[in-house]
N, CA, C and O atoms as CSV, one atom per row, in Angstrom:
chain,resi,resn,atom,element,x,y,z
A,1,MET,N,N,-45.335,-16.108,46.665
A,1,MET,CA,C,-43.899,-16.001,46.520
A,1,MET,C,C,-43.353,-15.036,47.565
A,1,MET,O,O,-44.011,-14.084,47.984
A,2,ASP,N,N,-42.174,-15.316,47.946
A,2,ASP,CA,C,-41.508,-14.521,48.965
A,2,ASP,C,C,-40.959,-13.242,48.338
A,2,ASP,O,O,-40.602,-13.251,47.160
A,3,ILE,N,N,-40.883,-12.162,49.076
A,3,ILE,CA,C,-40.384,-10.874,48.575
A,3,ILE,C,C,-38.932,-10.967,48.147
A,3,ILE,O,O,-38.526,-10.311,47.187
A,4,THR,N,N,-38.139,-11.777,48.848
A,4,THR,CA,C,-36.725,-11.933,48.476
A,4,THR,C,C,-36.612,-12.625,47.126
A,4,THR,O,O,-35.749,-12.273,46.321
A,5,ALA,N,N,-37.453,-13.582,46.874
A,5,ALA,CA,C,-37.408,-14.281,45.588
A,5,ALA,C,C,-37.809,-13.333,44.459
A,5,ALA,O,O,-37.215,-13.352,43.381
A,6,ILE,N,N,-38.816,-12.512,44.717
A,6,ILE,CA,C,-39.264,-11.550,43.697
A,6,ILE,C,C,-38.163,-10.536,43.418
A,6,ILE,O,O,-37.880,-10.230,42.260
A,7,VAL,N,N,-37.541,-10.015,44.469
A,7,VAL,CA,C,-36.453,-9.048,44.293
A,7,VAL,C,C,-35.299,-9.703,43.544
A,7,VAL,O,O,-34.707,-9.082,42.661
A,8,GLY,N,N,-34.978,-10.924,43.877
A,8,GLY,CA,C,-33.900,-11.645,43.190
A,8,GLY,C,C,-34.222,-11.857,41.720
A,8,GLY,O,O,-33.360,-11.683,40.858
A,9,LEU,N,N,-35.471,-12.235,41.432
A,9,LEU,CA,C,-35.889,-12.454,40.051
A,9,LEU,C,C,-35.860,-11.156,39.254
A,9,LEU,O,O,-35.373,-11.136,38.123
A,10,VAL,N,N,-36.373,-10.079,39.826
A,10,VAL,CA,C,-36.360,-8.773,39.148
A,10,VAL,C,C,-34.926,-8.310,38.928
A,10,VAL,O,O,-34.593,-7.789,37.863
A,11,THR,N,N,-34.084,-8.499,39.931
A,11,THR,CA,C,-32.682,-8.105,39.804
A,11,THR,C,C,-31.999,-8.896,38.694
A,11,THR,O,O,-31.216,-8.335,37.928
A,12,ALA,N,N,-32.282,-10.169,38.600
A,12,ALA,CA,C,-31.685,-11.002,37.552
A,12,ALA,C,C,-32.154,-10.550,36.170
A,12,ALA,O,O,-31.359,-10.464,35.234
A,13,ILE,N,N,-33.436,-10.267,36.052
A,13,ILE,CA,C,-33.978,-9.819,34.756
A,13,ILE,C,C,-33.390,-8.472,34.371
A,13,ILE,O,O,-32.981,-8.283,33.226
A,14,VAL,N,N,-33.342,-7.530,35.311
A,14,VAL,CA,C,-32.768,-6.210,35.031
A,14,VAL,C,C,-31.293,-6.339,34.679
A,14,VAL,O,O,-30.816,-5.670,33.763
A,15,GLY,N,N,-30.572,-7.184,35.389
A,15,GLY,CA,C,-29.150,-7.405,35.096
A,15,GLY,C,C,-28.953,-7.962,33.698
A,15,GLY,O,O,-28.049,-7.541,32.975
A,16,ALA,N,N,-29.802,-8.911,33.318
A,16,ALA,CA,C,-29.703,-9.495,31.974
A,16,ALA,C,C,-30.002,-8.437,30.912
A,16,ALA,O,O,-29.313,-8.363,29.894
A,17,LEU,N,N,-31.024,-7.623,31.149
A,17,LEU,CA,C,-31.362,-6.561,30.191
A,17,LEU,C,C,-30.236,-5.537,30.071
A,17,LEU,O,O,-29.891,-5.115,28.967
A,18,LEU,N,N,-29.669,-5.143,31.198
A,18,LEU,CA,C,-28.563,-4.184,31.160
A,18,LEU,C,C,-27.342,-4.776,30.451
A,18,LEU,O,O,-26.671,-4.089,29.682
A,19,GLY,N,N,-27.064,-6.044,30.714
A,19,GLY,CA,C,-25.946,-6.708,30.046
A,19,GLY,C,C,-26.165,-6.795,28.545
A,19,GLY,O,O,-25.249,-6.548,27.761
A,20,TRP,N,N,-27.375,-7.146,28.150
A,20,TRP,CA,C,-27.695,-7.258,26.725
A,20,TRP,C,C,-27.620,-5.888,26.046
A,20,TRP,O,O,-27.102,-5.778,24.934
A,21,THR,N,N,-28.128,-4.850,26.700
A,21,THR,CA,C,-28.075,-3.495,26.151
A,21,THR,C,C,-26.633,-3.021,26.021
A,21,THR,O,O,-26.252,-2.449,25.000
A,22,GLY,N,N,-25.845,-3.257,27.042
A,22,GLY,CA,C,-24.433,-2.860,27.001
A,22,GLY,C,C,-23.678,-3.580,25.901
A,22,GLY,O,O,-22.856,-2.978,25.209
A,23,ARG,N,N,-23.951,-4.860,25.738
A,23,ARG,CA,C,-23.259,-5.631,24.691
A,23,ARG,C,C,-23.662,-5.153,23.294
A,23,ARG,O,O,-22.815,-5.048,22.407
A,24,SER,N,N,-24.951,-4.864,23.095
A,24,SER,CA,C,-25.377,-4.383,21.772
A,24,SER,C,C,-24.765,-3.011,21.484
A,24,SER,O,O,-24.413,-2.719,20.341
A,25,ARG,N,N,-24.639,-2.182,22.494
A,25,ARG,CA,C,-23.999,-0.879,22.315
A,25,ARG,C,C,-22.518,-1.055,21.962
A,25,ARG,O,O,-21.992,-0.349,21.102
A,26,GLN,N,N,-21.858,-1.993,22.625
A,26,GLN,CA,C,-20.444,-2.272,22.342
A,26,GLN,C,C,-20.269,-2.800,20.919
A,26,GLN,O,O,-19.305,-2.444,20.243
A,27,ILE,N,N,-21.181,-3.634,20.467
A,27,ILE,CA,C,-21.112,-4.164,19.095
A,27,ILE,C,C,-21.222,-3.024,18.087
A,27,ILE,O,O,-20.482,-3.003,17.104
A,28,ARG,N,N,-22.125,-2.084,18.311
A,28,ARG,CA,C,-22.266,-0.934,17.399
A,28,ARG,C,C,-20.991,-0.101,17.371
A,28,ARG,O,O,-20.571,0.354,16.307
A,29,ARG,N,N,-20.375,0.102,18.530
A,29,ARG,CA,C,-19.117,0.858,18.580
A,29,ARG,C,C,-18.017,0.138,17.803
A,29,ARG,O,O,-17.258,0.760,17.061
A,30,GLU,N,N,-17.941,-1.175,17.983
A,30,GLU,CA,C,-16.928,-1.953,17.270
A,30,GLU,C,C,-17.142,-1.878,15.764
A,30,GLU,O,O,-16.179,-1.772,15.004
A,31,GLU,N,N,-18.391,-1.932,15.331
A,31,GLU,CA,C,-18.681,-1.844,13.900
A,31,GLU,C,C,-18.251,-0.491,13.349
A,31,GLU,O,O,-17.691,-0.409,12.256
A,32,ARG,N,N,-18.516,0.572,14.110
A,32,ARG,CA,C,-18.101,1.904,13.663
A,32,ARG,C,C,-16.590,2.009,13.581
A,32,ARG,O,O,-16.047,2.539,12.611
A,33,SER,N,N,-15.912,1.501,14.604
A,33,SER,CA,C,-14.448,1.592,14.589
A,33,SER,C,C,-13.860,0.704,13.501
A,33,SER,O,O,-12.849,1.063,12.896
A,34,ASP,N,N,-14.473,-0.449,13.242
A,34,ASP,CA,C,-14.013,-1.308,12.149
A,34,ASP,C,C,-14.190,-0.600,10.812
A,34,ASP,O,O,-13.315,-0.670,9.949
A,35,GLY,N,N,-15.306,0.075,10.641
A,35,GLY,CA,C,-15.558,0.800,9.396
A,35,GLY,C,C,-14.555,1.913,9.172
A,35,GLY,O,O,-14.068,2.097,8.056
A,36,SER,N,N,-14.243,2.656,10.218
A,36,SER,CA,C,-13.266,3.735,10.054
A,36,SER,C,C,-11.874,3.165,9.827
A,36,SER,O,O,-11.080,3.742,9.085
A,37,GLY,N,N,-11.575,2.037,10.461
A,37,GLY,CA,C,-10.282,1.378,10.246
A,37,GLY,C,C,-10.145,0.885,8.820
A,37,GLY,O,O,-9.079,1.008,8.217
A,38,GLU,N,N,-11.216,0.329,8.277
A,38,GLU,CA,C,-11.196,-0.141,6.894
A,38,GLU,C,C,-11.034,1.026,5.931
A,38,GLU,O,O,-10.335,0.914,4.924
A,39,GLY,N,N,-11.680,2.146,6.241
A,39,GLY,CA,C,-11.538,3.329,5.389
A,39,GLY,C,C,-10.105,3.824,5.366
A,39,GLY,O,O,-9.578,4.174,4.310
A,40,ALA,N,N,-9.478,3.853,6.527
A,40,ALA,CA,C,-8.077,4.286,6.597
A,40,ALA,C,C,-7.182,3.307,5.857
A,40,ALA,O,O,-6.236,3.713,5.182
A,41,LEU,N,N,-7.475,2.027,5.981
A,41,LEU,CA,C,-6.688,1.006,5.284
A,41,LEU,C,C,-6.820,1.164,3.773
A,41,LEU,O,O,-5.832,1.049,3.048
A,42,ARG,N,N,-8.020,1.423,3.301
A,42,ARG,CA,C,-8.229,1.631,1.859
A,42,ARG,C,C,-7.471,2.860,1.374
A,42,ARG,O,O,-6.887,2.840,0.290
A,43,GLN,N,N,-7.475,3.918,2.159
A,43,GLN,CA,C,-6.724,5.117,1.778
A,43,GLN,C,C,-5.236,4.808,1.697
A,43,GLN,O,O,-4.553,5.258,0.777
A,44,ASP,N,N,-4.740,4.048,2.652
A,44,ASP,CA,C,-3.320,3.682,2.635
A,44,ASP,C,C,-2.982,2.849,1.404
A,44,ASP,O,O,-1.940,3.049,0.780
A,45,VAL,N,N,-3.861,1.918,1.058
A,45,VAL,CA,C,-3.626,1.080,-0.120
A,45,VAL,C,C,-3.635,1.938,-1.384
A,45,VAL,O,O,-2.803,1.742,-2.270
A,46,GLU,N,N,-4.560,2.877,-1.474
A,46,GLU,CA,C,-4.609,3.767,-2.642
A,46,GLU,C,C,-3.338,4.609,-2.728
A,46,GLU,O,O,-2.806,4.822,-3.817
A,47,TYR,N,N,-2.856,5.085,-1.591
A,47,TYR,CA,C,-1.621,5.867,-1.562
A,47,TYR,C,C,-0.448,5.026,-2.060
A,47,TYR,O,O,0.394,5.507,-2.819
A,48,ILE,N,N,-0.401,3.779,-1.630
A,48,ILE,CA,C,0.672,2.882,-2.073
A,48,ILE,C,C,0.557,2.625,-3.570
A,48,ILE,O,O,1.568,2.596,-4.271
A,49,LYS,N,N,-0.661,2.437,-4.068
A,49,LYS,CA,C,-0.859,2.215,-5.511
A,49,LYS,C,C,-0.347,3.405,-6.317
A,49,LYS,O,O,0.327,3.232,-7.332
A,50,ARG,N,N,-0.670,4.605,-5.862
A,50,ARG,CA,C,-0.191,5.802,-6.577
A,50,ARG,C,C,1.327,5.866,-6.546
A,50,ARG,O,O,1.955,6.237,-7.538
A,51,GLY,N,N,1.918,5.509,-5.417
A,51,GLY,CA,C,3.376,5.498,-5.318
A,51,GLY,C,C,3.994,4.495,-6.274
A,51,GLY,O,O,5.007,4.783,-6.911
A,52,VAL,N,N,3.391,3.320,-6.377
A,52,VAL,CA,C,3.897,2.296,-7.295
A,52,VAL,C,C,3.772,2.778,-8.735
A,52,VAL,O,O,4.677,2.569,-9.543
A,53,ASP,N,N,2.650,3.424,-9.059
A,53,ASP,CA,C,2.477,3.960,-10.416
A,53,ASP,C,C,3.546,5.003,-10.729
A,53,ASP,O,O,4.091,5.026,-11.832
A,54,ASP,N,N,3.843,5.863,-9.761
A,54,ASP,CA,C,4.896,6.867,-9.961
A,54,ASP,C,C,6.251,6.205,-10.186
A,54,ASP,O,O,7.035,6.643,-11.028
A,55,ILE,N,N,6.515,5.157,-9.435
A,55,ILE,CA,C,7.790,4.442,-9.590
A,55,ILE,C,C,7.868,3.794,-10.966
A,55,ILE,O,O,8.931,3.790,-11.588
A,56,LYS,N,N,6.753,3.248,-11.448
A,56,LYS,CA,C,6.736,2.640,-12.784
A,56,LYS,C,C,7.055,3.672,-13.856
A,56,LYS,O,O,7.815,3.395,-14.784
A,57,VAL,N,N,6.476,4.859,-13.729
A,57,VAL,CA,C,6.747,5.924,-14.702
A,57,VAL,C,C,8.224,6.296,-14.660
A,57,VAL,O,O,8.864,6.448,-15.701
A,58,ASP,N,N,8.761,6.443,-13.454
A,58,ASP,CA,C,10.184,6.770,-13.317
A,58,ASP,C,C,11.067,5.683,-13.924
A,58,ASP,O,O,12.083,5.983,-14.551
A,59,MET,N,N,10.682,4.433,-13.738
A,59,MET,CA,C,11.459,3.323,-14.298
A,59,MET,C,C,11.435,3.355,-15.827
A,59,MET,O,O,12.455,3.093,-16.465
A,60,ARG,N,N,10.284,3.672,-16.419
A,60,ARG,CA,C,10.207,3.767,-17.882
A,60,ARG,C,C,11.135,4.860,-18.395
A,60,ARG,O,O,11.841,4.676,-19.387
A,61,ILE,N,N,11.126,5.993,-17.713
A,61,ILE,CA,C,11.995,7.100,-18.121
A,61,ILE,C,C,13.455,6.682,-17.999
A,61,ILE,O,O,14.257,6.958,-18.891
A,62,GLN,N,N,13.805,6.018,-16.901
A,62,GLN,CA,C,15.184,5.559,-16.712
A,62,GLN,C,C,15.578,4.559,-17.800
A,62,GLN,O,O,16.694,4.610,-18.316
A,63,ASN,N,N,14.667,3.658,-18.144
A,63,ASN,CA,C,14.958,2.683,-19.194
A,63,ASN,C,C,15.197,3.373,-20.533
A,63,ASN,O,O,16.077,2.967,-21.292
A,64,GLN,N,N,14.421,4.409,-20.823
A,64,GLN,CA,C,14.628,5.159,-22.064
A,64,GLN,C,C,15.997,5.827,-22.053
A,64,GLN,O,O,16.694,5.837,-23.067
A,65,ARG,N,N,16.377,6.380,-20.922
A,65,ARG,CA,C,17.688,7.023,-20.823
A,65,ARG,C,C,18.814,6.007,-21.015
A,65,ARG,O,O,19.788,6.273,-21.719
A,66,VAL,N,N,18.671,4.850,-20.387
A,66,VAL,CA,C,19.691,3.808,-20.514
A,66,VAL,C,C,19.786,3.343,-21.961
A,66,VAL,O,O,20.885,3.135,-22.474
A,67,ASP,N,N,18.646,3.178,-22.622
A,67,ASP,CA,C,18.661,2.775,-24.031
A,67,ASP,C,C,19.367,3.825,-24.883
A,67,ASP,O,O,20.157,3.485,-25.763
A,68,GLY,N,N,19.084,5.097,-24.622
A,68,GLY,CA,C,19.744,6.176,-25.359
A,68,GLY,C,C,21.245,6.175,-25.140
A,68,GLY,O,O,22.018,6.329,-26.085
A,69,ILE,N,N,21.653,6.001,-23.902
A,69,ILE,CA,C,23.089,5.971,-23.590
A,69,ILE,C,C,23.740,4.754,-24.236
A,69,ILE,O,O,24.864,4.840,-24.730
A,70,SER,N,N,23.046,3.628,-24.236
A,70,SER,CA,C,23.577,2.413,-24.854
A,70,SER,C,C,23.822,2.627,-26.348
A,70,SER,O,O,24.850,2.205,-26.878
A,71,GLU,N,N,22.883,3.278,-27.019
A,71,GLU,CA,C,23.058,3.570,-28.446
A,71,GLU,C,C,24.252,4.499,-28.666
A,71,GLU,O,O,25.040,4.306,-29.592
A,72,ARG,N,N,24.374,5.502,-27.809
A,72,ARG,CA,C,25.495,6.437,-27.950
A,72,ARG,C,C,26.831,5.734,-27.730
A,72,ARG,O,O,27.794,5.996,-28.450
A,73,VAL,N,N,26.896,4.845,-26.741
A,73,VAL,CA,C,28.133,4.108,-26.476
A,73,VAL,C,C,28.486,3.241,-27.678
A,73,VAL,O,O,29.654,3.146,-28.055
A,74,THR,N,N,27.488,2.611,-28.277
A,74,THR,CA,C,27.738,1.784,-29.460
A,74,THR,C,C,28.329,2.630,-30.583
A,74,THR,O,O,29.284,2.214,-31.238
A,75,ARG,N,N,27.764,3.818,-30.808
A,75,ARG,CA,C,28.294,4.702,-31.858
A,75,ARG,C,C,29.717,5.146,-31.546
A,75,ARG,O,O,30.563,5.205,-32.438
A,76,VAL,N,N,29.981,5.459,-30.280
A,76,VAL,CA,C,31.327,5.888,-29.891
A,76,VAL,C,C,32.317,4.744,-30.079
A,76,VAL,O,O,33.437,4.965,-30.539
A,77,GLU,N,N,31.917,3.528,-29.730
A,77,GLU,CA,C,32.804,2.379,-29.929
A,77,GLU,C,C,33.102,2.170,-31.410
A,77,GLU,O,O,34.239,1.879,-31.782
A,78,GLU,N,N,32.082,2.317,-32.256
A,78,GLU,CA,C,32.299,2.175,-33.698
A,78,GLU,C,C,33.233,3.266,-34.212
A,78,GLU,O,O,34.111,3.010,-35.036
A,79,SER,N,N,33.035,4.472,-33.721
A,79,SER,CA,C,33.883,5.585,-34.136
A,79,SER,C,C,35.327,5.352,-33.693
A,79,SER,O,O,36.263,5.613,-34.448
A,80,ALA,N,N,35.500,4.860,-32.466
A,80,ALA,CA,C,36.851,4.582,-31.964
A,80,ALA,C,C,37.500,3.474,-32.785
A,80,ALA,O,O,38.699,3.523,-33.059
A,81,LYS,N,N,36.721,2.490,-33.172
A,81,LYS,CA,C,37.246,1.400,-33.988
A,81,LYS,C,C,37.728,1.934,-35.339
A,81,LYS,O,O,38.799,1.558,-35.816
A,82,GLN,N,N,36.931,2.812,-35.950
A,82,GLN,CA,C,37.324,3.409,-37.229
A,82,GLN,C,C,38.576,4.271,-37.063
A,82,GLN,O,O,39.457,4.273,-37.922
A,83,ALA,N,N,38.642,4.995,-35.959
A,83,ALA,CA,C,39.815,5.840,-35.712
A,83,ALA,C,C,41.065,4.978,-35.551
A,83,ALA,O,O,42.127,5.344,-36.053
A,84,HIS,N,N,40.962,3.856,-34.872
A,84,HIS,CA,C,42.108,2.952,-34.718
A,84,HIS,C,C,42.549,2.396,-36.072
A,84,HIS,O,O,43.743,2.260,-36.338
A,85,LYS,N,N,41.581,2.078,-36.918
A,85,LYS,CA,C,41.935,1.575,-38.249
A,85,LYS,C,C,42.698,2.639,-39.037
A,85,LYS,O,O,43.684,2.335,-39.708
A,86,ARG,N,N,42.236,3.888,-38.951
A,86,ARG,CA,C,42.926,4.977,-39.662
A,86,ARG,C,C,44.331,5.181,-39.109
A,86,ARG,O,O,45.276,5.402,-39.867
A,87,LEU,N,N,44.466,5.108,-37.784
A,87,LEU,CA,C,45.791,5.260,-37.174
A,87,LEU,C,C,46.720,4.121,-37.596
A,87,LEU,O,O,47.902,4.338,-37.862
A,88,ASP,N,N,46.174,2.915,-37.652
A,88,ASP,CA,C,46.986,1.777,-38.095
A,88,ASP,C,C,47.459,1.981,-39.538
A,88,ASP,O,O,48.595,1.635,-39.862
A,89,ARG,N,N,46.616,2.533,-40.403
A,89,ARG,CA,C,46.998,2.785,-41.789
A,89,ARG,C,C,48.074,3.860,-41.861
A,89,ARG,O,O,48.982,3.783,-42.688
A,90,LEU,N,N,47.971,4.856,-40.998
A,90,LEU,CA,C,48.971,5.922,-41.002
A,90,LEU,C,C,50.336,5.397,-40.543
A,90,LEU,O,O,51.371,5.837,-41.046
A,91,GLU,N,N,50.339,4.476,-39.608
A,91,GLU,CA,C,51.595,3.926,-39.103
A,91,GLU,C,C,52.282,3.053,-40.149
A,91,GLU,O,O,53.507,2.932,-40.138
A,92,GLU,N,N,51.527,2.452,-41.037
A,92,GLU,CA,C,52.123,1.572,-42.047
A,92,GLU,C,C,52.757,2.346,-43.115
A,92,GLU,O,O,53.310,1.769,-44.052
């Protein structure tokens, strides 16, 4: 075999090995970055879940307040109705 052919063959083999090594290293880096990205995404989702839970609690409290106010308004309306009846009797 000619020396140029041997050098070409060795160069091709070394190039293939370097390319394969570089690609496997890049794959490991991508896996690490994907893992850290997924971890950050999970943290964000957990943060959103806690926020939604807080909003639900606030909504329950607001609903209780609205129910209380609704009951009070009903009592005030009944009282006003009774007062109007008494005033009507006084006018007669």
